[in-house]
FIFI-653572 format. One record per residue (C-alpha): chain; y, x, z. Coordinates in steps of 0.001 Angstrom, whole numbers, plus 500000, padded with zeros to 6 digits. Each point is the difference from the previous one (the first is absolute). Layout:
% residues N
+--------+--------+--------+--------+
! cadena !      Y !      X !      Z !
+--------+--------+--------+--------+
!      A !      Y !      X !      Z !
...
+--------+--------+--------+--------+
% end
This chain:
% residues 293
+--------+--------+--------+--------+
! cadena !      Y !      X !      Z !
+--------+--------+--------+--------+
!      A ! 107071 ! 176315 ! 680550 !
!      A ! 503259 ! 499608 ! 498085 !
!      A ! 498408 ! 497828 ! 497312 !
!      A ! 498658 ! 497543 ! 502576 !
!      A ! 503422 ! 499528 ! 501572 !
!      A ! 501687 ! 499512 ! 496637 !
!      A ! 497320 ! 497538 ! 498873 !
!      A ! 500465 ! 498050 ! 503207 !
!      A ! 503766 ! 499906 ! 499526 !
!      A ! 499846 ! 498882 ! 496363 !
!      A ! 497211 ! 497455 ! 500449 !
!      A ! 501707 ! 498497 ! 503041 !
!      A ! 503142 ! 499617 ! 497908 !
!      A ! 498043 ! 498413 ! 497127 !
!      A ! 498227 ! 497567 ! 502316 !
!      A ! 503199 ! 499033 ! 501811 !
!      A ! 501799 ! 499013 ! 496809 !
!      A ! 496937 ! 498020 ! 498846 !
!      A ! 499719 ! 497864 ! 503148 !
!      A ! 501189 ! 496477 ! 500707 !
!      A ! 500484 ! 498504 ! 503470 !
!      A ! 496387 ! 498797 ! 499712 !
!      A ! 497855 ! 502292 ! 497891 !
!      A ! 496398 ! 499726 ! 498897 !
!      A ! 497700 ! 502898 ! 499149 !
!      A ! 497006 ! 499900 ! 497661 !
!      A ! 497609 ! 501591 ! 502465 !
!      A ! 496626 ! 501648 ! 499478 !
!      A ! 499685 ! 501873 ! 503266 !
!      A ! 500347 ! 503228 ! 498021 !
!      A ! 502389 ! 502862 ! 500587 !
!      A ! 502613 ! 498968 ! 497402 !
!      A ! 500568 ! 496403 ! 501068 !
!      A ! 499793 ! 500974 ! 503684 !
!      A ! 502794 ! 502555 ! 499590 !
!      A ! 502130 ! 497430 ! 498170 !
!      A ! 499408 ! 497325 ! 502644 !
!      A ! 500751 ! 502368 ! 502884 !
!      A ! 503259 ! 501178 ! 498452 !
!      A ! 501046 ! 496474 ! 499016 !
!      A ! 499468 ! 498787 ! 503557 !
!      A ! 502960 ! 502165 ! 501039 !
!      A ! 502343 ! 497851 ! 497909 !
!      A ! 498371 ! 496599 ! 499667 !
!      A ! 497607 ! 497467 ! 501454 !
!      A ! 496862 ! 501054 ! 498122 !
!      A ! 496861 ! 498045 ! 499261 !
!      A ! 497189 ! 501864 ! 498252 !
!      A ! 497637 ! 497854 ! 497925 !
!      A ! 496461 ! 501357 ! 499717 !
!      A ! 497664 ! 498252 ! 497557 !
!      A ! 496277 ! 500360 ! 499534 !
!      A ! 496673 ! 498282 ! 499876 !
!      A ! 498335 ! 499640 ! 503430 !
!      A ! 498860 ! 503421 ! 501199 !
!      A ! 502008 ! 501910 ! 497386 !
!      A ! 501289 ! 503515 ! 500637 !
!      A ! 503649 ! 498953 ! 499783 !
!      A ! 499658 ! 497330 ! 502686 !
!      A ! 498093 ! 502390 ! 502257 !
!      A ! 502614 ! 502749 ! 499708 !
!      A ! 502847 ! 497515 ! 500412 !
!      A ! 498662 ! 499180 ! 503455 !
!      A ! 500448 ! 503653 ! 500932 !
!      A ! 503709 ! 499799 ! 499214 !
!      A ! 500860 ! 497436 ! 502644 !
!      A ! 502541 ! 501039 ! 502652 !
!      A ! 501913 ! 502219 ! 497567 !
!      A ! 503191 ! 497958 ! 500184 !
!      A ! 499366 ! 497317 ! 497389 !
!      A ! 498050 ! 496760 ! 499733 !
!      A ! 496806 ! 499818 ! 497937 !
!      A ! 498685 ! 496888 ! 498309 !
!      A ! 496397 ! 500303 ! 498836 !
!      A ! 499212 ! 497781 ! 497011 !
!      A ! 496324 ! 499388 ! 499255 !
!      A ! 499418 ! 499435 ! 496297 !
!      A ! 496921 ! 497855 ! 499474 !
!      A ! 498301 ! 499842 ! 496582 !
!      A ! 501253 ! 496420 ! 499616 !
!      A ! 503604 ! 500994 ! 500722 !
!      A ! 499780 ! 502939 ! 497613 !
!      A ! 498513 ! 497840 ! 497243 !
!      A ! 502761 ! 497420 ! 500437 !
!      A ! 502666 ! 502706 ! 499704 !
!      A ! 498721 ! 501693 ! 496850 !
!      A ! 501408 ! 497637 ! 497370 !
!      A ! 503489 ! 500498 ! 501430 !
!      A ! 499574 ! 503768 ! 500100 !
!      A ! 498670 ! 500387 ! 496439 !
!      A ! 502777 ! 497766 ! 498666 !
!      A ! 502473 ! 502467 ! 501526 !
!      A ! 498492 ! 503423 ! 499231 !
!      A ! 497164 ! 499473 ! 497519 !
!      A ! 496232 ! 500406 ! 500188 !
!      A ! 499389 ! 503706 ! 500670 !
!      A ! 497351 ! 499762 ! 502761 !
!      A ! 501144 ! 503050 ! 501964 !
!      A ! 503660 ! 498961 ! 499933 !
!      A ! 499102 ! 496443 ! 500993 !
!      A ! 497905 ! 501216 ! 502932 !
!      A ! 502887 ! 502209 ! 501164 !
!      A ! 502340 ! 497011 ! 499723 !
!      A ! 497883 ! 497692 ! 502173 !
!      A ! 501090 ! 501413 ! 503394 !
!      A ! 503615 ! 500142 ! 498792 !
!      A ! 499755 ! 496317 ! 499094 !
!      A ! 498665 ! 498912 ! 503375 !
!      A ! 502323 ! 502241 ! 502010 !
!      A ! 503145 ! 498935 ! 498146 !
!      A ! 499035 ! 496332 ! 500097 !
!      A ! 499524 ! 499998 ! 503761 !
!      A ! 503132 ! 502081 ! 500529 !
!      A ! 502117 ! 497523 ! 498050 !
!      A ! 498520 ! 497126 ! 501990 !
!      A ! 501153 ! 501886 ! 503099 !
!      A ! 503569 ! 500248 ! 498741 !
!      A ! 499853 ! 503608 ! 498785 !
!      A ! 501818 ! 500824 ! 496760 !
!      A ! 499610 ! 503788 ! 499771 !
!      A ! 496780 ! 501997 ! 500253 !
!      A ! 499407 ! 503737 ! 499923 !
!      A ! 496933 ! 501819 ! 498709 !
!      A ! 498602 ! 503521 ! 500024 !
!      A ! 499748 ! 500326 ! 496224 !
!      A ! 500854 ! 503438 ! 498640 !
!      A ! 498754 ! 502089 ! 502922 !
!      A ! 496663 ! 500832 ! 498366 !
!      A ! 501701 ! 501118 ! 496793 !
!      A ! 502600 ! 502083 ! 501851 !
!      A ! 497757 ! 501643 ! 502592 !
!      A ! 496652 ! 500268 ! 498200 !
!      A ! 497954 ! 497162 ! 501423 !
!      A ! 497623 ! 499259 ! 497138 !
!      A ! 496548 ! 501513 ! 499521 !
!      A ! 500846 ! 501014 ! 496454 !
!      A ! 502549 ! 502510 ! 501275 !
!      A ! 497153 ! 502036 ! 501492 !
!      A ! 498282 ! 500616 ! 496667 !
!      A ! 502334 ! 502755 ! 498663 !
!      A ! 500120 ! 501926 ! 503293 !
!      A ! 501085 ! 502738 ! 500489 !
!      A ! 502200 ! 499449 ! 496919 !
!      A ! 503038 ! 498588 ! 501784 !
!      A ! 502075 ! 500140 ! 496821 !
!      A ! 497644 ! 497534 ! 498321 !
!      A ! 500000 ! 497736 ! 503062 !
!      A ! 503790 ! 500042 ! 500045 !
!      A ! 500068 ! 498918 ! 496357 !
!      A ! 497597 ! 497138 ! 500754 !
!      A ! 502057 ! 498819 ! 502961 !
!      A ! 503260 ! 500183 ! 498050 !
!      A ! 498504 ! 497868 ! 497232 !
!      A ! 498658 ! 497487 ! 502525 !
!      A ! 503441 ! 499657 ! 501608 !
!      A ! 501610 ! 499499 ! 496596 !
!      A ! 497499 ! 497233 ! 499197 !
!      A ! 499711 ! 498333 ! 503405 !
!      A ! 502177 ! 497009 ! 499162 !
!      A ! 498188 ! 499076 ! 496791 !
!      A ! 496537 ! 500840 ! 501339 !
!      A ! 500257 ! 498395 ! 503421 !
!      A ! 503261 ! 499145 ! 501708 !
!      A ! 501300 ! 497490 ! 497457 !
!      A ! 496888 ! 497876 ! 500586 !
!      A ! 500399 ! 500194 ! 503771 !
!      A ! 503654 ! 498982 ! 499699 !
!      A ! 499160 ! 497113 ! 497656 !
!      A ! 497294 ! 498619 ! 502297 !
!      A ! 502332 ! 500086 ! 502996 !
!      A ! 502854 ! 498483 ! 498003 !
!      A ! 497787 ! 497024 ! 499146 !
!      A ! 499876 ! 499318 ! 503737 !
!      A ! 503745 ! 500455 ! 500486 !
!      A ! 499762 ! 503539 ! 501382 !
!      A ! 502070 ! 503044 ! 499023 !
!      A ! 497613 ! 502989 ! 500198 !
!      A ! 501436 ! 503461 ! 500639 !
!      A ! 498356 ! 503449 ! 500012 !
!      A ! 501870 ! 502489 ! 502246 !
!      A ! 497827 ! 502961 ! 498944 !
!      A ! 501455 ! 499589 ! 496495 !
!      A ! 503607 ! 500223 ! 501170 !
!      A ! 501610 ! 502490 ! 497619 !
!      A ! 501259 ! 502446 ! 502622 !
!      A ! 496682 ! 500022 ! 501865 !
!      A ! 497943 ! 500193 ! 496813 !
!      A ! 502039 ! 502851 ! 498530 !
!      A ! 499777 ! 502021 ! 503207 !
!      A ! 496253 ! 499461 ! 500326 !
!      A ! 499343 ! 501136 ! 496442 !
!      A ! 501563 ! 503366 ! 500868 !
!      A ! 497680 ! 500583 ! 502981 !
!      A ! 497420 ! 502702 ! 499152 !
!      A ! 496726 ! 498532 ! 498800 !
!      A ! 497989 ! 501914 ! 502580 !
!      A ! 501776 ! 498032 ! 502735 !
!      A ! 499107 ! 496730 ! 498349 !
!      A ! 496347 ! 500895 ! 499403 !
!      A ! 499520 ! 502696 ! 502598 !
!      A ! 497166 ! 502484 ! 500265 !
!      A ! 498774 ! 500606 ! 503535 !
!      A ! 497652 ! 502542 ! 501539 !
!      A ! 498767 ! 498947 ! 503412 !
!      A ! 502751 ! 497619 ! 501068 !
!      A ! 499044 ! 496980 ! 502092 !
!      A ! 503411 ! 498406 ! 499455 !
!      A ! 498562 ! 497240 ! 497801 !
!      A ! 496467 ! 498783 ! 499328 !
!      A ! 500608 ! 498500 ! 496524 !
!      A ! 498778 ! 503129 ! 498235 !
!      A ! 498991 ! 500247 ! 496334 !
!      A ! 497710 ! 502849 ! 498979 !
!      A ! 500416 ! 501429 ! 496507 !
!      A ! 497847 ! 503002 ! 499041 !
!      A ! 499490 ! 500878 ! 503684 !
!      A ! 503755 ! 499890 ! 500648 !
!      A ! 501566 ! 497413 ! 502302 !
!      A ! 503078 ! 497944 ! 499202 !
!      A ! 502096 ! 497287 ! 501651 !
!      A ! 501618 ! 497519 ! 497637 !
!      A ! 503524 ! 498762 ! 500859 !
!      A ! 500224 ! 502789 ! 502566 !
!      A ! 503762 ! 500060 ! 500559 !
!      A ! 500096 ! 496190 ! 500180 !
!      A ! 497262 ! 500083 ! 502641 !
!      A ! 502124 ! 502457 ! 501989 !
!      A ! 502847 ! 497486 ! 499853 !
!      A ! 497685 ! 497176 ! 501040 !
!      A ! 498730 ! 502067 ! 502926 !
!      A ! 503573 ! 500657 ! 501108 !
!      A ! 500732 ! 496262 ! 499849 !
!      A ! 497007 ! 499222 ! 502221 !
!      A ! 497633 ! 498461 ! 497466 !
!      A ! 496584 ! 499572 ! 501708 !
!      A ! 497251 ! 502501 ! 499182 !
!      A ! 497635 ! 497647 ! 498124 !
!      A ! 502812 ! 498966 ! 497638 !
!      A ! 501344 ! 503543 ! 499778 !
!      A ! 496609 ! 501198 ! 498760 !
!      A ! 499086 ! 496992 ! 497881 !
!      A ! 498934 ! 500902 ! 496499 !
!      A ! 501559 ! 498310 ! 497003 !
!      A ! 498412 ! 496668 ! 499174 !
!      A ! 501593 ! 498025 ! 497174 !
!      A ! 501280 ! 496512 ! 500838 !
!      A ! 497265 ! 498254 ! 498029 !
!      A ! 497305 ! 501822 ! 501987 !
!      A ! 501627 ! 500079 ! 503426 !
!      A ! 500679 ! 496261 ! 499888 !
!      A ! 496677 ! 499076 ! 498388 !
!      A ! 501671 ! 498104 ! 497154 !
!      A ! 498246 ! 501967 ! 497228 !
!      A ! 496440 ! 499248 ! 501042 !
!      A ! 500939 ! 496379 ! 500770 !
!      A ! 501400 ! 499441 ! 496501 !
!      A ! 496928 ! 501606 ! 498444 !
!      A ! 497737 ! 497735 ! 502047 !
!      A ! 502046 ! 496924 ! 499057 !
!      A ! 499580 ! 500927 ! 496340 !
!      A ! 496232 ! 500326 ! 500416 !
!      A ! 499713 ! 496807 ! 502063 !
!      A ! 501850 ! 498099 ! 497285 !
!      A ! 497562 ! 501208 ! 497355 !
!      A ! 502290 ! 502401 ! 498197 !
!      A ! 497582 ! 502914 ! 499999 !
!      A ! 497656 ! 497883 ! 497878 !
!      A ! 502850 ! 498663 ! 497859 !
!      A ! 501251 ! 503514 ! 499351 !
!      A ! 496498 ! 501128 ! 499043 !
!      A ! 499668 ! 497193 ! 497471 !
!      A ! 503369 ! 500984 ! 498545 !
!      A ! 498936 ! 503639 ! 499744 !
!      A ! 502405 ! 501065 ! 502742 !
!      A ! 499461 ! 502028 ! 503157 !
!      A ! 503365 ! 499223 ! 501616 !
!      A ! 498942 ! 496759 ! 501646 !
!      A ! 502700 ! 500193 ! 502676 !
!      A ! 502719 ! 500129 ! 497351 !
!      A ! 498395 ! 497068 ! 498160 !
!      A ! 500091 ! 498022 ! 503255 !
!      A ! 503711 ! 500748 ! 500448 !
!      A ! 500773 ! 499170 ! 496365 !
!      A ! 498413 ! 496615 ! 500523 !
!      A ! 502156 ! 499393 ! 503076 !
!      A ! 503224 ! 500814 ! 498183 !
!      A ! 499916 ! 496718 ! 498099 !
!      A ! 499415 ! 497917 ! 503134 !
!      A ! 502638 ! 498322 ! 502204 !
!      A ! 500882 ! 502156 ! 502986 !
!      A ! 501188 ! 499468 ! 503540 !
!      A ! 503786 ! 499952 ! 500451 !
!      A ! 501609 ! 502897 ! 501920 !
+--------+--------+--------+--------+
% end
């Protein structure tokens, strides 16, 4: 398919100009970060840093990406390590619980990368917004015009809603974070690809198993990107992996919630007439001394 070849050409170009001689990748074992790591390994010595609590989805999928041409370092985040990191994280990006839980794996990955002498890391941010990876994009189907409007808005807001926090967390650890999917030339080309190739309706195809059913119709999210991944040789389990946000794939979200409960903040929030006990826990941490980068 012409679009697949052009996407490969433009993304390869974007990755190449983002690489250093030694390049790290924020790695979840998902399709986006795997594509980035595989392309980067053509131009650089690549180490992919996968973070998660023991038994987490991200660590499990990362194991399936070995022997793809880059090194993988698996970082187990224990509750104690996560708790010790939180004051530093909230002092950098604030106390929004979801954003903090997303930041946790970025913190641990960038910290270990810097300790290993890496200065530049790549991430897969932007692929879900460009290719239709989120569950919410299924809701308006088959109204592709509405989905396109949602995706365009998400791309316009991605820096303020997400990427600026990721960059700030990595910068605290001395890492320059780059997002090749958001390269202007690649991004602009992708946004012109027909929506039905990004969220693609299938009939009886067995090409991919990551199928979403909407009103008895079957769709594949990020279809054209999966075609590119297949061409690159991404393994089947990763190729068909469904979207799982960083805070869930790594296990950081449920760990932070449990830390808040274990430290008595569910009760404290109740006494204060609040339900957001996790946020109260993080607000309390913001005033405490934090570990140095």
